[in-house]
N, C-alpha and C positions, 0 to 999 in steps of 0.2 A: 385745748381745741388740736384734732390732729392736722399736720401738714397735708396740702393735695398729695404729696407723694405717697404719705401713709395711707390715704384716703383710696387712692388709685391701687395702689400694692394689694390693701387689703380687698378691693372691692375685684381686682383681678383673682384672687385665690377663691372668693365667694362663687363668682361666675363659673369657675372650672368646676367645681364641685357642684354645681346645679345648672348646668348648660341646658338641659333637654327642653324644658317647659319655656325658658326665655326664648330660646330660638324659635319654639313651635309658635310662641305669641308674634314673634317678629315677622316669622313666614304671612301668618293670618292677616295681622297690620298690613303688611306690603300688597299683599293679594286685594283686600279690601281696599284701599288705597287706587289701588290699579283699575279695580271697578269704578269707583267712584268718578276717578277722573277720565275714565272711559266711556261711561254711559251716562244718559241724561234721566232716562226713568228709573234707573236702578241707584243712583247716586245718594238719594235722599235715603234709602234704608242700609246701602253700605255707610254712608255717614253716620247712623244711628250704632249701628253696628261698630263702629271704630269706636264711639263715645264708648261703648261697652267694653270692648276689648283695651280699650286705655285704662280705664277704672281697673277693671281685673289685674291687668298687667302692673299696674301703679301698686297695686295690694301685693302681687308676686314679688315685687323687685323691694319693697318693705319686709316682705319675711326673710328673703335673703340678707337681705342688711341686719337687720335684728335679731335672725337665728341661728346665721348661716347656713340655712337650709327652709326648705319648702314647707312650713308645717301645715298651713290650711289657707287656703285663698278664697274661701266661701265669706261671701257678703251678705249680713243680714238685710231682711229688706229694707227697713228703714233706712238703714246706713247707704244702701245701693241710691234709694230715693234723693238721697241728701247730696250722694256724689254727682246725681246725673244733675239735679238743679245747681250744684255749684259751676259745674261743666257748661252748663247752660247761662248762667247768671255772666260768669267770667267772657262769654263768646258774643253775649249782647252788650256787656261793657267794651268790650274792646268795638264791636261794631258800631256803638253808639259814638264815642268818641271820634274814630274813623269817619263816620258820617259829618259829623260836626266840623270836623276840620278839613274835610274836603270840599262843605259847602264854604266855609271862611277863605280857603285857598282860594277857591274859585272866583270870588269876589274881589279878593285882592289881588292874585296874580293876571288874572284875566290873559291876555295875549302876550306876558313879558316870559320869555323862555328862561330867565335865571332866576326870577319869582318861583316860577313854575316848579324848577329843580329845588329849590330850597324848601319851598313847602311841600315837594314829596318826601324828602331826606326828614323834615321835621316830623311828617305824619308816620313815617316808618319809624323813629325814632320812638316817638308815643305810643306807638303799638307794641313794639319791642320792650319799652320800660314796665309797660302795662302788664304786659304776660309775667315779665321777671318776677315783679311784685305779686303777681296772685301764683306764683308757680306753686307754692306749699299747699296752696289752698286745700285740694284734693289729697293730700298727704295727711293735712290735718284730722280731716273727716274720718279718713281710714284707720287714722294711726291713733288720735286723740279723742275722736269721736264728737268732732266739734259741731255745734249747728251752721249754718250754711255761713249766715254773714259773719258770724265769730271767724271762721276757718279764712274767711276774706281778709278780716280785720288783722286775725294775727300773723297771716301770710305778710301781710304789709309790715306789721311788728316785728316780724322774724327777719325781713330783709334790711330794715332800717338799722343802716350802719355795717350792714353786709352787702351792700349792692356793688362796690369797688370789687370786693373780693370774689363774689358770685360771678360778675362779668369777665374778669382773670380767670376763672374757672372755665367759663363758654370759650373763652379765647385758646386756653390748653385744648379744647375738644375740636380746633378747626384742623388740623392735621388729619385726626380721625376721621372726620367726614370727608376730607378729601380724598382722604385713602380709600374710602366707601365708593366713590364717585369713580376713583380710577380703576377698581375692581368689577365696573359695570353693577354695583349693586350688591354684588354677593360679600362682600366684606362687611355689610349692615346685618349679616346674619350675626356676626362676633361683636361688631364695633356697636351697634344700637342696644344689645344688651348689658355691654359692659357698662357703657355710659350711661345707661339709668341706674345700673347699681352703683356706680359712683354718685350720681344726684340723688339717690337714695341715702347712701352714707352720709353724703352732704349735708342732707335735711336732717338727719339725726343729730349730727354736730352741732350744727345752728339749733336746734330744738334743746339740744341739754345745754348749751352755754346760754340760751336765752333764760332757761328756768332756774339758772343757779344765780342770776342777780338777785 
């Protein structure tokens, strides 16, 4: 498996050769996010459009990572429906776990500030780790043509044994994200596509490693 340095170097070169569409998708994402946060009436529609953009942008970065070019980001109808389905189920799962944990913490913590803080940390940690374990599910539908539940299952299996490695990769992203905020968001036009290209390449490495077992 390639080292993180090799994956990042490869991703940087791939992005430099294919920067136009990724930057466009990033701009669209930022605009839709702004609309969703700024308005109540348009937030639902903007949210749905964000899911669509997320699916197509994931396919875009897979193209760049696999072929070093944007060959074709069109998604067949049945695959697009599965991509919607897994995005919806992932959201429902995270929401369900969060609701249960909030209910339990409300019973346990009551007015104890220390317990409230501990429960809050545990809730955020649970949401984060579920998100990490499910983070490959959309890739698996778009790349391997998996069914919805199989994509979720294999996302967990791919991440098994690679959790600490993935967490370390996320940690290496932090300076880039901070740089994006320092530049008042303008830096994300480069940082966002670059980091997503890195993660697409990382997914491919984990996929190949898994199927060599």
